[in-house]
TORZAPA-941488 format. One record per residue (C-alpha): residue in one letter; x, y, z. Coordinates in steps of 0.5 Angstrom, whole numbers, padded with zeros to 4 digits, always signed. Layout:
<sites>
aXYZ ...
</sites>
This chain:
<sites>
m+0168+0167+0202 p+0164+0171+0207 i+0166+0179+0208 a+0163+0183+0214 l+0165+0189+0218 l+0169+0187+0224 t+0165+0188+0231 p+0169+0189+0238 q+0169+0181+0239 h+0174+0180+0233 r+0179+0185+0236 e+0183+0179+0238 a+0183+0176+0231 y+0184+0183+0228 r+0190+0185+0233 a+0194+0178+0231 l+0192+0179+0224 r+0194+0186+0224 l+0201+0185+0228 q+0202+0179+0223 a+0201+0184+0217 l+0206+0189+0220 k+0211+0184+0221 e+0211+0181+0214 c+0210+0187+0210 p+0213+0193+0214 t+0213+0198+0207 a+0206+0197+0206 f+0203+0201+0212 g+0204+0207+0216 s+0205+0204+0223 s+0210+0200+0225 y+0209+0193+0229 d+0213+0196+0235 y+0208+0201+0236 e+0202+0197+0235 a+0204+0191+0239 a+0205+0196+0245 l+0198+0198+0244 p+0193+0195+0249 l+0187+0191+0246 s+0182+0196+0247 k+0185+0200+0242 f+0184+0195+0237 a+0177+0195+0239 e+0176+0202+0238 r+0179+0202+0231 i+0174+0197+0229 r+0168+0201+0231 p+0170+0208+0232 e+0166+0212+0237 g+0162+0217+0233 a+0164+0215+0226 p+0158+0210+0224 d+0161+0210+0217 d+0167+0208+0219 g+0170+0201+0220 i+0174+0195+0218 f+0172+0190+0213 g+0174+0182+0214 a+0175+0176+0210 f+0173+0170+0213 v+0174+0162+0212 e+0172+0156+0216 g+0166+0160+0219 d+0170+0165+0223 r+0177+0165+0221 l+0180+0172+0220 v+0185+0172+0214 g+0184+0179+0211 t+0182+0186+0213 l+0181+0193+0209 g+0180+0199+0213 f+0174+0204+0211 h+0174+0212+0214 r+0169+0217+0211 e+0172+0224+0212 p+0168+0227+0218 r+0169+0235+0215 d+0163+0238+0211 k+0167+0240+0205 r+0170+0233+0205 r+0165+0228+0207 h+0164+0226+0200 i+0171+0222+0200 c+0172+0215+0204 l+0179+0213+0205 l+0181+0205+0204 w+0187+0204+0209 s+0191+0198+0211 m+0189+0192+0206 y+0192+0186+0208 v+0191+0178+0206 a+0195+0173+0210 p+0200+0170+0205 e+0197+0163+0205 f+0190+0166+0202 r+0193+0170+0197 g+0190+0169+0190 h+0184+0166+0192 g+0180+0172+0191 h+0180+0175+0198 g+0183+0182+0197 g+0178+0183+0191 a+0172+0181+0195 l+0174+0186+0201 i+0175+0191+0195 d+0168+0190+0193 a+0165+0190+0200 a+0168+0197+0201 i+0166+0200+0194 a+0158+0197+0196 h+0159+0200+0202 a+0161+0207+0200 r+0155+0207+0195 q+0150+0206+0200 i+0152+0212+0204 g+0149+0218+0202 g+0153+0223+0199 v+0160+0219+0198 r+0163+0221+0191 q+0170+0218+0191 l+0174+0213+0195 v+0182+0214+0195 l+0188+0210+0197 a+0195+0209+0197 v+0199+0203+0196 h+0207+0202+0195 v+0209+0203+0188 n+0212+0196+0188 n+0206+0193+0190 t+0205+0190+0183 p+0199+0185+0186 a+0196+0191+0190 c+0196+0196+0184 s+0193+0191+0179 l+0188+0189+0184 y+0185+0196+0185 r+0186+0198+0178 s+0182+0192+0176 r+0176+0195+0180 g+0177+0202+0177 f+0182+0206+0181 e+0186+0210+0177 r+0193+0214+0179 f+0192+0221+0181 g+0199+0222+0185 l+0206+0219+0187 e+0208+0221+0194 r+0216+0221+0194 d+0219+0218+0200 a+0212+0217+0204 l+0215+0212+0209 f+0222+0211+0212 v+0223+0204+0213 n+0229+0200+0216 g+0233+0206+0213 e+0230+0207+0207 y+0225+0211+0203 h+0219+0208+0200 d+0214+0212+0195 e+0207+0211+0195 e+0202+0211+0189 h+0195+0215+0191 m+0189+0212+0187 v+0182+0214+0187 l+0176+0211+0184 f+0170+0216+0183 l+0163+0212+0184 h+0159+0216+0179 k+0162+0219+0172 t+0159+0223+0167 n+0161+0223+0160 s+0167+0227+0161 g+0170+0222+0166 r+0169+0226+0172 s+0165+0225+0178 a+0157+0227+0178 
</sites>
């Protein structure tokens, strides 16, 4: 299954899949369907390849050549003291393609990308505590819980907790990153 960083030419497919994700899984994302549906297409293109952020982007999982079925955002912290950290954000695979390895392939691509960037030591992400398949996927790739954020999101009149996870790319014998 092809995994690649999206380009501005993917903006329409990305927008459609992103809006589908926000509508289907409102507790999985910090943004909302209503907010993003009102954004112009240019904002989605900017998100795909942020200006001045060469390490940032969105990975896409494709089937049938060019059909976008999954996404995972990648952001390197820009400040000098935090450039060793990359954030993974907004993982989503369309329901009919779940369980076929697309999510794992997206995570693997992001980890490989991070290993190629000089100075990156850790990947962090947040996931809804009740999203058992996603939590299991991240753990299968070596991510570990480092925190719990109570009431992280407020969706449809209810608060939802998020688990914060980290993957150290290089470990010493003590288990900490090198």
